[in-house]
N, CA, C and O atoms as a Maestro MAE file, in Angstrom:
{
 s_m_m2io_version
 :::
 2.0.0
}

f_m_ct {
 s_m_title
 :::
 protein
 m_atom[276] {
  # First column is atom index #
  i_m_mmod_type
  r_m_x_coord
  r_m_y_coord
  r_m_z_coord
  i_m_residue_number
  s_m_chain_name
  s_m_pdb_residue_name
  s_m_pdb_atom_name
  i_m_atomic_number
  :::
  1 25 0.634 -1.155 0.080 1 A "LEU " " N  " 7
  2 3 -0.090 -0.058 -0.099 1 A "LEU " " CA " 6
  3 2 1.071 1.398 0.128 1 A "LEU " " C  " 6
  4 15 2.138 1.488 0.735 1 A "LEU " " O  " 8
  5 25 0.491 2.116 -0.448 2 A "LEU " " N  " 7
  6 3 1.329 3.360 -0.457 2 A "LEU " " CA " 6
  7 2 1.175 4.152 0.637 2 A "LEU " " C  " 6
  8 15 0.091 4.372 1.179 2 A "LEU " " O  " 8
  9 25 2.594 4.739 1.096 3 A "LYS " " N  " 7
  10 3 2.336 5.737 2.157 3 A "LYS " " CA " 6
  11 2 1.660 6.695 2.166 3 A "LYS " " C  " 6
  12 15 1.394 7.089 1.030 3 A "LYS " " O  " 8
  13 25 1.102 7.469 3.235 4 A "THR " " N  " 7
  14 3 0.301 8.346 3.228 4 A "THR " " CA " 6
  15 2 1.344 9.948 2.947 4 A "THR " " C  " 6
  16 15 1.002 10.884 2.224 4 A "THR " " O  " 8
  17 25 2.609 9.853 3.742 5 A "ASP " " N  " 7
  18 3 3.266 11.061 3.445 5 A "ASP " " CA " 6
  19 2 3.352 11.245 1.795 5 A "ASP " " C  " 6
  20 15 3.358 10.321 0.981 5 A "ASP " " O  " 8
  21 25 3.411 12.531 1.530 6 A "PRO " " N  " 7
  22 3 3.229 12.633 0.119 6 A "PRO " " CA " 6
  23 2 4.470 12.452 -0.521 6 A "PRO " " C  " 6
  24 15 4.595 11.684 -1.475 6 A "PRO " " O  " 8
  25 25 5.522 13.207 0.016 7 A "ALA " " N  " 7
  26 3 6.954 12.520 -0.562 7 A "ALA " " CA " 6
  27 2 7.663 11.288 -0.782 7 A "ALA " " C  " 6
  28 15 8.524 11.030 -1.624 7 A "ALA " " O  " 8
  29 25 7.046 10.412 0.315 8 A "GLU " " N  " 7
  30 3 7.264 9.078 0.276 8 A "GLU " " CA " 6
  31 2 6.227 8.242 -0.936 8 A "GLU " " C  " 6
  32 15 6.677 7.436 -1.750 8 A "GLU " " O  " 8
  33 25 4.941 8.596 -0.844 9 A "LYS " " N  " 7
  34 3 3.942 8.189 -1.884 9 A "LYS " " CA " 6
  35 2 4.611 8.603 -3.604 9 A "LYS " " C  " 6
  36 15 4.748 7.844 -4.563 9 A "LYS " " O  " 8
  37 25 4.848 9.719 -3.518 10 A "ALA " " N  " 7
  38 3 5.751 10.011 -4.850 10 A "ALA " " CA " 6
  39 2 6.908 9.208 -5.340 10 A "ALA " " C  " 6
  40 15 7.133 8.895 -6.509 10 A "ALA " " O  " 8
  41 25 7.781 8.849 -4.024 11 A "ALA " " N  " 7
  42 3 9.173 7.969 -4.640 11 A "ALA " " CA " 6
  43 2 8.241 6.553 -4.398 11 A "ALA " " C  " 6
  44 15 8.536 5.965 -5.438 11 A "ALA " " O  " 8
  45 25 7.512 5.840 -3.841 12 A "GLN " " N  " 7
  46 3 7.069 4.472 -4.179 12 A "GLN " " CA " 6
  47 2 6.635 4.608 -5.534 12 A "GLN " " C  " 6
  48 15 7.212 3.889 -6.350 12 A "GLN " " O  " 8
  49 25 5.672 5.436 -5.981 13 A "MET " " N  " 7
  50 3 4.824 5.692 -7.457 13 A "MET " " CA " 6
  51 2 6.145 5.583 -8.455 13 A "MET " " C  " 6
  52 15 6.168 4.718 -9.331 13 A "MET " " O  " 8
  53 25 7.300 6.558 -8.260 14 A "GLU " " N  " 7
  54 3 7.974 6.423 -9.078 14 A "GLU " " CA " 6
  55 2 9.113 5.198 -9.475 14 A "GLU " " C  " 6
  56 15 9.657 4.877 -10.532 14 A "GLU " " O  " 8
  57 25 9.182 4.703 -8.111 15 A "ALA " " N  " 7
  58 3 9.761 3.210 -8.342 15 A "ALA " " CA " 6
  59 2 9.008 2.206 -9.187 15 A "ALA " " C  " 6
  60 15 9.506 1.511 -10.072 15 A "ALA " " O  " 8
  61 25 7.670 2.221 -8.779 16 A "VAL " " N  " 7
  62 3 6.744 1.509 -9.751 16 A "VAL " " CA " 6
  63 2 7.123 1.885 -11.279 16 A "VAL " " C  " 6
  64 15 7.381 1.012 -12.106 16 A "VAL " " O  " 8
  65 25 7.131 2.908 -11.497 17 A "MET " " N  " 7
  66 3 7.210 3.401 -12.996 17 A "MET " " CA " 6
  67 2 8.543 3.214 -13.577 17 A "MET " " C  " 6
  68 15 8.624 2.964 -14.779 17 A "MET " " O  " 8
  69 25 9.460 3.296 -12.947 18 A "LYS " " N  " 7
  70 3 10.955 2.801 -12.991 18 A "LYS " " CA " 6
  71 2 10.921 1.332 -13.703 18 A "LYS " " C  " 6
  72 15 11.290 0.952 -14.814 18 A "LYS " " O  " 8
  73 25 10.382 0.735 -12.702 19 A "GLU " " N  " 7
  74 3 10.007 -1.135 -13.017 19 A "GLU " " CA " 6
  75 2 9.670 -1.083 -13.976 19 A "GLU " " C  " 6
  76 15 10.428 -1.387 -14.897 19 A "GLU " " O  " 8
  77 25 8.238 -0.631 -14.232 20 A "ILE " " N  " 7
  78 3 7.441 -0.619 -15.632 20 A "ILE " " CA " 6
  79 2 8.511 0.049 -16.614 20 A "ILE " " C  " 6
  80 15 9.237 -0.758 -17.195 20 A "ILE " " O  " 8
  81 25 8.672 1.119 -16.829 21 A "ARG " " N  " 7
  82 3 9.515 1.559 -17.893 21 A "ARG " " CA " 6
  83 2 10.711 0.974 -18.019 21 A "ARG " " C  " 6
  84 15 11.212 1.203 -19.120 21 A "ARG " " O  " 8
  85 25 11.525 0.134 -17.132 22 A "GLY " " N  " 7
  86 3 12.810 -0.620 -17.457 22 A "GLY " " CA " 6
  87 2 12.621 -2.105 -17.604 22 A "GLY " " C  " 6
  88 15 13.552 -2.905 -17.503 22 A "GLY " " O  " 8
  89 25 11.260 -2.464 -17.869 23 A "TYR " " N  " 7
  90 3 10.935 -3.929 -18.344 23 A "TYR " " CA " 6
  91 2 11.112 -4.084 -19.872 23 A "TYR " " C  " 6
  92 15 10.540 -3.405 -20.724 23 A "TYR " " O  " 8
  93 25 12.046 -5.142 -20.094 24 A "SER " " N  " 7
  94 3 12.608 -5.379 -21.306 24 A "SER " " CA " 6
  95 2 12.371 -6.723 -21.651 24 A "SER " " C  " 6
  96 15 12.962 -7.188 -22.625 24 A "SER " " O  " 8
  97 25 11.485 -7.509 -20.905 25 A "GLY " " N  " 7
  98 3 11.427 -8.754 -21.277 25 A "GLY " " CA " 6
  99 2 10.206 -9.009 -22.648 25 A "GLY " " C  " 6
  100 15 9.327 -8.182 -22.889 25 A "GLY " " O  " 8
  101 25 10.355 -10.065 -23.285 26 A "SER " " N  " 7
  102 3 9.443 -10.481 -24.544 26 A "SER " " CA " 6
  103 2 8.169 -10.706 -24.404 26 A "SER " " C  " 6
  104 15 7.410 -10.714 -25.373 26 A "SER " " O  " 8
  105 25 7.759 -10.925 -23.126 27 A "ASP " " N  " 7
  106 3 6.425 -11.527 -22.562 27 A "ASP " " CA " 6
  107 2 5.653 -9.906 -21.895 27 A "ASP " " C  " 6
  108 15 6.214 -8.810 -21.910 27 A "ASP " " O  " 8
  109 25 4.436 -10.164 -21.424 28 A "ASN " " N  " 7
  110 3 3.852 -9.074 -21.009 28 A "ASN " " CA " 6
  111 2 4.175 -9.217 -19.289 28 A "ASN " " C  " 6
  112 15 4.081 -10.251 -18.627 28 A "ASN " " O  " 8
  113 25 4.563 -7.906 -18.820 29 A "LEU " " N  " 7
  114 3 4.806 -7.681 -17.367 29 A "LEU " " CA " 6
  115 2 3.433 -7.568 -16.849 29 A "LEU " " C  " 6
  116 15 2.697 -6.718 -17.350 29 A "LEU " " O  " 8
  117 25 2.909 -8.494 -15.693 30 A "VAL " " N  " 7
  118 3 2.042 -8.324 -15.037 30 A "VAL " " CA " 6
  119 2 2.565 -8.435 -13.532 30 A "VAL " " C  " 6
  120 15 3.328 -9.204 -12.947 30 A "VAL " " O  " 8
  121 25 1.578 -6.972 -13.058 31 A "LEU " " N  " 7
  122 3 1.893 -6.679 -11.683 31 A "LEU " " CA " 6
  123 2 0.225 -7.061 -10.960 31 A "LEU " " C  " 6
  124 15 -0.885 -7.101 -11.490 31 A "LEU " " O  " 8
  125 25 0.694 -7.307 -9.485 32 A "VAL " " N  " 7
  126 3 -0.231 -7.499 -8.774 32 A "VAL " " CA " 6
  127 2 -0.614 -6.597 -7.466 32 A "VAL " " C  " 6
  128 15 0.154 -6.785 -6.523 32 A "VAL " " O  " 8
  129 25 -1.435 -5.856 -7.286 33 A "THR " " N  " 7
  130 3 -1.332 -4.958 -6.213 33 A "THR " " CA " 6
  131 2 -2.742 -4.356 -5.644 33 A "THR " " C  " 6
  132 15 -3.815 -4.800 -6.054 33 A "THR " " O  " 8
  133 25 -2.672 -3.439 -4.785 34 A "HIS " " N  " 7
  134 3 -4.040 -3.016 -4.101 34 A "HIS " " CA " 6
  135 2 -4.918 -1.760 -5.091 34 A "HIS " " C  " 6
  136 15 -4.352 -0.995 -5.872 34 A "HIS " " O  " 8
  137 25 -6.247 -1.792 -4.847 35 A "LEU " " N  " 7
  138 3 -6.955 -1.104 -5.308 35 A "LEU " " CA " 6
  139 2 -6.445 0.334 -5.390 35 A "LEU " " C  " 6
  140 15 -6.526 1.088 -6.361 35 A "LEU " " O  " 8
  141 25 -5.839 0.606 -4.042 36 A "GLU " " N  " 7
  142 3 -5.235 2.354 -3.995 36 A "GLU " " CA " 6
  143 2 -4.392 2.787 -4.691 36 A "GLU " " C  " 6
  144 15 -4.272 3.923 -5.149 36 A "GLU " " O  " 8
  145 25 -3.473 1.489 -4.860 37 A "ASN " " N  " 7
  146 3 -2.141 1.607 -5.898 37 A "ASN " " CA " 6
  147 2 -2.553 1.620 -7.245 37 A "ASN " " C  " 6
  148 15 -1.780 2.179 -8.022 37 A "ASN " " O  " 8
  149 25 -3.730 1.070 -7.771 38 A "ILE " " N  " 7
  150 3 -4.003 1.127 -9.106 38 A "ILE " " CA " 6
  151 2 -4.650 2.475 -9.520 38 A "ILE " " C  " 6
  152 15 -4.319 3.190 -10.466 38 A "ILE " " O  " 8
  153 25 -5.612 2.668 -8.642 39 A "GLU " " N  " 7
  154 3 -6.169 4.290 -8.702 39 A "GLU " " CA " 6
  155 2 -5.312 5.121 -8.798 39 A "GLU " " C  " 6
  156 15 -5.345 5.787 -9.832 39 A "GLU " " O  " 8
  157 25 -4.407 5.373 -7.964 40 A "ALA " " N  " 7
  158 3 -3.203 6.368 -8.139 40 A "ALA " " CA " 6
  159 2 -2.240 6.443 -9.183 40 A "ALA " " C  " 6
  160 15 -1.527 7.401 -9.480 40 A "ALA " " O  " 8
  161 25 -2.301 5.364 -9.681 41 A "LEU " " N  " 7
  162 3 -0.841 5.069 -10.877 41 A "LEU " " CA " 6
  163 2 -1.999 5.235 -12.338 41 A "LEU " " C  " 6
  164 15 -1.543 5.769 -13.349 41 A "LEU " " O  " 8
  165 25 -3.240 4.819 -12.333 42 A "THR " " N  " 7
  166 3 -4.150 4.927 -13.333 42 A "THR " " CA " 6
  167 2 -5.284 5.795 -13.419 42 A "THR " " C  " 6
  168 15 -5.718 6.186 -14.503 42 A "THR " " O  " 8
  169 25 -5.775 6.106 -12.324 43 A "GLY " " N  " 7
  170 3 -6.852 6.943 -12.085 43 A "GLY " " CA " 6
  171 2 -8.433 5.843 -12.422 43 A "GLY " " C  " 6
  172 15 -9.544 6.347 -12.589 43 A "GLY " " O  " 8
  173 25 -8.210 4.566 -12.451 44 A "VAL " " N  " 7
  174 3 -9.210 3.955 -12.599 44 A "VAL " " CA " 6
  175 2 -9.451 3.240 -11.173 44 A "VAL " " C  " 6
  176 15 -8.544 3.068 -10.360 44 A "VAL " " O  " 8
  177 25 -10.759 2.855 -10.978 45 A "ALA " " N  " 7
  178 3 -11.229 2.137 -9.842 45 A "ALA " " CA " 6
  179 2 -11.337 0.502 -10.127 45 A "ALA " " C  " 6
  180 15 -12.512 0.164 -10.267 45 A "ALA " " O  " 8
  181 25 -10.735 -0.190 -10.202 46 A "PRO " " N  " 7
  182 3 -11.240 -1.638 -10.799 46 A "PRO " " CA " 6
  183 2 -11.915 -2.392 -9.910 46 A "PRO " " C  " 6
  184 15 -11.487 -2.272 -8.762 46 A "PRO " " O  " 8
  185 25 -12.770 -3.084 -10.039 47 A "ARG " " N  " 7
  186 3 -13.627 -3.982 -9.274 47 A "ARG " " CA " 6
  187 2 -13.191 -5.032 -8.889 47 A "ARG " " C  " 6
  188 15 -12.194 -5.462 -9.468 47 A "ARG " " O  " 8
  189 25 -13.761 -5.789 -7.815 48 A "GLU " " N  " 7
  190 3 -12.765 -7.126 -7.410 48 A "GLU " " CA " 6
  191 2 -12.459 -7.935 -8.557 48 A "GLU " " C  " 6
  192 15 -13.240 -7.688 -9.476 48 A "GLU " " O  " 8
  193 25 -11.604 -8.814 -8.836 49 A "GLY " " N  " 7
  194 3 -11.453 -9.741 -9.761 49 A "GLY " " CA " 6
  195 2 -11.292 -9.110 -11.384 49 A "GLY " " C  " 6
  196 15 -11.357 -9.716 -12.453 49 A "GLY " " O  " 8
  197 25 -11.073 -7.745 -11.122 50 A "GLU " " N  " 7
  198 3 -10.747 -6.882 -12.572 50 A "GLU " " CA " 6
  199 2 -9.264 -6.692 -12.533 50 A "GLU " " C  " 6
  200 15 -8.551 -6.726 -11.530 50 A "GLU " " O  " 8
  201 25 -8.867 -6.463 -13.917 51 A "ALA " " N  " 7
  202 3 -7.767 -6.251 -14.205 51 A "ALA " " CA " 6
  203 2 -7.568 -4.985 -14.968 51 A "ALA " " C  " 6
  204 15 -8.482 -4.598 -15.695 51 A "ALA " " O  " 8
  205 25 -6.510 -4.334 -14.877 52 A "VAL " " N  " 7
  206 3 -6.143 -3.070 -15.694 52 A "VAL " " CA " 6
  207 2 -5.228 -3.303 -16.576 52 A "VAL " " C  " 6
  208 15 -4.076 -3.589 -16.251 52 A "VAL " " O  " 8
  209 25 -5.677 -3.197 -17.951 53 A "VAL " " N  " 7
  210 3 -4.250 -3.411 -18.958 53 A "VAL " " CA " 6
  211 2 -3.952 -1.908 -18.978 53 A "VAL " " C  " 6
  212 15 -4.693 -0.928 -18.915 53 A "VAL " " O  " 8
  213 25 -2.730 -2.037 -19.079 54 A "VAL " " N  " 7
  214 3 -1.837 -0.561 -19.254 54 A "VAL " " CA " 6
  215 2 -0.723 -0.393 -20.128 54 A "VAL " " C  " 6
  216 15 -0.273 -1.471 -20.516 54 A "VAL " " O  " 8
  217 25 -0.228 0.462 -20.493 55 A "ALA " " N  " 7
  218 3 1.087 0.668 -21.373 55 A "ALA " " CA " 6
  219 2 1.761 2.154 -20.901 55 A "ALA " " C  " 6
  220 15 1.111 3.172 -20.662 55 A "ALA " " O  " 8
  221 25 2.981 2.033 -20.843 56 A "PRO " " N  " 7
  222 3 3.574 3.224 -20.280 56 A "PRO " " CA " 6
  223 2 3.442 4.684 -21.572 56 A "PRO " " C  " 6
  224 15 3.293 4.512 -22.782 56 A "PRO " " O  " 8
  225 25 3.522 5.700 -21.044 57 A "ASP " " N  " 7
  226 3 2.734 6.578 -21.643 57 A "ASP " " CA " 6
  227 2 3.360 8.080 -21.189 57 A "ASP " " C  " 6
  228 15 2.801 8.865 -20.423 57 A "ASP " " O  " 8
  229 25 4.505 8.257 -21.775 58 A "GLY " " N  " 7
  230 3 5.189 9.464 -21.154 58 A "GLY " " CA " 6
  231 2 5.396 9.079 -19.949 58 A "GLY " " C  " 6
  232 15 5.750 7.942 -19.637 58 A "GLY " " O  " 8
  233 25 5.137 10.233 -18.996 59 A "ASP " " N  " 7
  234 3 5.703 9.899 -17.311 59 A "ASP " " CA " 6
  235 2 4.508 9.171 -16.784 59 A "ASP " " C  " 6
  236 15 4.591 9.029 -15.564 59 A "ASP " " O  " 8
  237 25 3.549 8.722 -17.247 60 A "GLY " " N  " 7
  238 3 2.515 7.821 -16.670 60 A "GLY " " CA " 6
  239 2 2.212 6.833 -17.326 60 A "GLY " " C  " 6
  240 15 3.088 6.404 -18.077 60 A "GLY " " O  " 8
  241 25 0.946 6.152 -17.290 61 A "LEU " " N  " 7
  242 3 0.479 4.887 -17.879 61 A "LEU " " CA " 6
  243 2 -0.844 5.354 -18.700 61 A "LEU " " C  " 6
  244 15 -1.516 6.304 -18.300 61 A "LEU " " O  " 8
  245 25 -1.161 4.656 -19.825 62 A "LYS " " N  " 7
  246 3 -2.242 4.644 -20.609 62 A "LYS " " CA " 6
  247 2 -3.051 3.691 -20.414 62 A "LYS " " C  " 6
  248 15 -2.431 2.627 -20.411 62 A "LYS " " O  " 8
  249 25 -4.680 3.494 -20.167 63 A "VAL " " N  " 7
  250 3 -5.338 2.472 -19.680 63 A "VAL " " CA " 6
  251 2 -5.884 2.227 -21.319 63 A "VAL " " C  " 6
  252 15 -6.430 3.041 -22.064 63 A "VAL " " O  " 8
  253 25 -5.477 0.638 -21.593 64 A "LEU " " N  " 7
  254 3 -5.713 0.407 -22.702 64 A "LEU " " CA " 6
  255 2 -7.058 -0.790 -22.694 64 A "LEU " " C  " 6
  256 15 -7.646 -1.136 -23.718 64 A "LEU " " O  " 8
  257 25 -7.274 -1.150 -21.722 65 A "GLY " " N  " 7
  258 3 -8.682 -1.892 -21.197 65 A "GLY " " CA " 6
  259 2 -8.622 -2.255 -19.759 65 A "GLY " " C  " 6
  260 15 -7.750 -1.943 -18.948 65 A "GLY " " O  " 8
  261 25 -9.797 -3.034 -19.559 66 A "ARG " " N  " 7
  262 3 -9.998 -3.907 -18.642 66 A "ARG " " CA " 6
  263 2 -10.721 -5.015 -18.716 66 A "ARG " " C  " 6
  264 15 -11.657 -5.201 -19.493 66 A "ARG " " O  " 8
  265 25 -10.194 -5.964 -17.703 67 A "VAL " " N  " 7
  266 3 -10.649 -7.381 -18.092 67 A "VAL " " CA " 6
  267 2 -11.263 -7.789 -16.622 67 A "VAL " " C  " 6
  268 15 -10.829 -7.456 -15.520 67 A "VAL " " O  " 8
  269 25 -12.137 -8.418 -16.860 68 A "THR " " N  " 7
  270 3 -13.257 -8.918 -15.166 68 A "THR " " CA " 6
  271 2 -12.697 -10.563 -15.490 68 A "THR " " C  " 6
  272 15 -12.515 -10.960 -16.641 68 A "THR " " O  " 8
  273 25 -12.525 -11.200 -14.580 69 A "PHE " " N  " 7
  274 3 -12.357 -12.404 -14.218 69 A "PHE " " CA " 6
  275 2 -13.500 -13.227 -13.806 69 A "PHE " " C  " 6
  276 15 -13.326 -14.395 -13.457 69 A "PHE " " O  " 8
  :::
 }
 m_bond[275] {
  # First column is bond index #
  i_m_from
  i_m_to
  i_m_order
  :::
  1 1 2 1
  2 2 3 1
  3 3 4 2
  4 3 5 1
  5 5 6 1
  6 6 7 1
  7 7 8 2
  8 7 9 1
  9 9 10 1
  10 10 11 1
  11 11 12 2
  12 11 13 1
  13 13 14 1
  14 14 15 1
  15 15 16 2
  16 15 17 1
  17 17 18 1
  18 18 19 1
  19 19 20 2
  20 19 21 1
  21 21 22 1
  22 22 23 1
  23 23 24 2
  24 23 25 1
  25 25 26 1
  26 26 27 1
  27 27 28 2
  28 27 29 1
  29 29 30 1
  30 30 31 1
  31 31 32 2
  32 31 33 1
  33 33 34 1
  34 34 35 1
  35 35 36 2
  36 35 37 1
  37 37 38 1
  38 38 39 1
  39 39 40 2
  40 39 41 1
  41 41 42 1
  42 42 43 1
  43 43 44 2
  44 43 45 1
  45 45 46 1
  46 46 47 1
  47 47 48 2
  48 47 49 1
  49 49 50 1
  50 50 51 1
  51 51 52 2
  52 51 53 1
  53 53 54 1
  54 54 55 1
  55 55 56 2
  56 55 57 1
  57 57 58 1
  58 58 59 1
  59 59 60 2
  60 59 61 1
  61 61 62 1
  62 62 63 1
  63 63 64 2
  64 63 65 1
  65 65 66 1
  66 66 67 1
  67 67 68 2
  68 67 69 1
  69 69 70 1
  70 70 71 1
  71 71 72 2
  72 71 73 1
  73 73 74 1
  74 74 75 1
  75 75 76 2
  76 75 77 1
  77 77 78 1
  78 78 79 1
  79 79 80 2
  80 79 81 1
  81 81 82 1
  82 82 83 1
  83 83 84 2
  84 83 85 1
  85 85 86 1
  86 86 87 1
  87 87 88 2
  88 87 89 1
  89 89 90 1
  90 90 91 1
  91 91 92 2
  92 91 93 1
  93 93 94 1
  94 94 95 1
  95 95 96 2
  96 95 97 1
  97 97 98 1
  98 98 99 1
  99 99 100 2
  100 99 101 1
  101 101 102 1
  102 102 103 1
  103 103 104 2
  104 103 105 1
  105 105 106 1
  106 106 107 1
  107 107 108 2
  108 107 109 1
  109 109 110 1
  110 110 111 1
  111 111 112 2
  112 111 113 1
  113 113 114 1
  114 114 115 1
  115 115 116 2
  116 115 117 1
  117 117 118 1
  118 118 119 1
  119 119 120 2
  120 119 121 1
  121 121 122 1
  122 122 123 1
  123 123 124 2
  124 123 125 1
  125 125 126 1
  126 126 127 1
  127 127 128 2
  128 127 129 1
  129 129 130 1
  130 130 131 1
  131 131 132 2
  132 131 133 1
  133 133 134 1
  134 134 135 1
  135 135 136 2
  136 135 137 1
  137 137 138 1
  138 138 139 1
  139 139 140 2
  140 139 141 1
  141 141 142 1
  142 142 143 1
  143 143 144 2
  144 143 145 1
  145 145 146 1
  146 146 147 1
  147 147 148 2
  148 147 149 1
  149 149 150 1
  150 150 151 1
  151 151 152 2
  152 151 153 1
  153 153 154 1
  154 154 155 1
  155 155 156 2
  156 155 157 1
  157 157 158 1
  158 158 159 1
  159 159 160 2
  160 159 161 1
  161 161 162 1
  162 162 163 1
  163 163 164 2
  164 163 165 1
  165 165 166 1
  166 166 167 1
  167 167 168 2
  168 167 169 1
  169 169 170 1
  170 170 171 1
  171 171 172 2
  172 171 173 1
  173 173 174 1
  174 174 175 1
  175 175 176 2
  176 175 177 1
  177 177 178 1
  178 178 179 1
  179 179 180 2
  180 179 181 1
  181 181 182 1
  182 182 183 1
  183 183 184 2
  184 183 185 1
  185 185 186 1
  186 186 187 1
  187 187 188 2
  188 187 189 1
  189 189 190 1
  190 190 191 1
  191 191 192 2
  192 191 193 1
  193 193 194 1
  194 194 195 1
  195 195 196 2
  196 195 197 1
  197 197 198 1
  198 198 199 1
  199 199 200 2
  200 199 201 1
  201 201 202 1
  202 202 203 1
  203 203 204 2
  204 203 205 1
  205 205 206 1
  206 206 207 1
  207 207 208 2
  208 207 209 1
  209 209 210 1
  210 210 211 1
  211 211 212 2
  212 211 213 1
  213 213 214 1
  214 214 215 1
  215 215 216 2
  216 215 217 1
  217 217 218 1
  218 218 219 1
  219 219 220 2
  220 219 221 1
  221 221 222 1
  222 222 223 1
  223 223 224 2
  224 223 225 1
  225 225 226 1
  226 226 227 1
  227 227 228 2
  228 227 229 1
  229 229 230 1
  230 230 231 1
  231 231 232 2
  232 231 233 1
  233 233 234 1
  234 234 235 1
  235 235 236 2
  236 235 237 1
  237 237 238 1
  238 238 239 1
  239 239 240 2
  240 239 241 1
  241 241 242 1
  242 242 243 1
  243 243 244 2
  244 243 245 1
  245 245 246 1
  246 246 247 1
  247 247 248 2
  248 247 249 1
  249 249 250 1
  250 250 251 1
  251 251 252 2
  252 251 253 1
  253 253 254 1
  254 254 255 1
  255 255 256 2
  256 255 257 1
  257 257 258 1
  258 258 259 1
  259 259 260 2
  260 259 261 1
  261 261 262 1
  262 262 263 1
  263 263 264 2
  264 263 265 1
  265 265 266 1
  266 266 267 1
  267 267 268 2
  268 267 269 1
  269 269 270 1
  270 270 271 1
  271 271 272 2
  272 271 273 1
  273 273 274 1
  274 274 275 1
  275 275 276 2
  :::
 }
}
């Protein structure tokens, strides 16, 4: 879960984005996290059992779609 301190939260979000941008594998990168983290990174509030498909887009993430399992 993201920290409540704004500076710590920003550092955590940047660390996640660094991991995403640095991924160079040939397959898709799959990350599993909590609702509040997904909301902070994408602006999307997924339902339970729902995946948010994203792609790096500049300094953030572009939501490509959502999949319900």
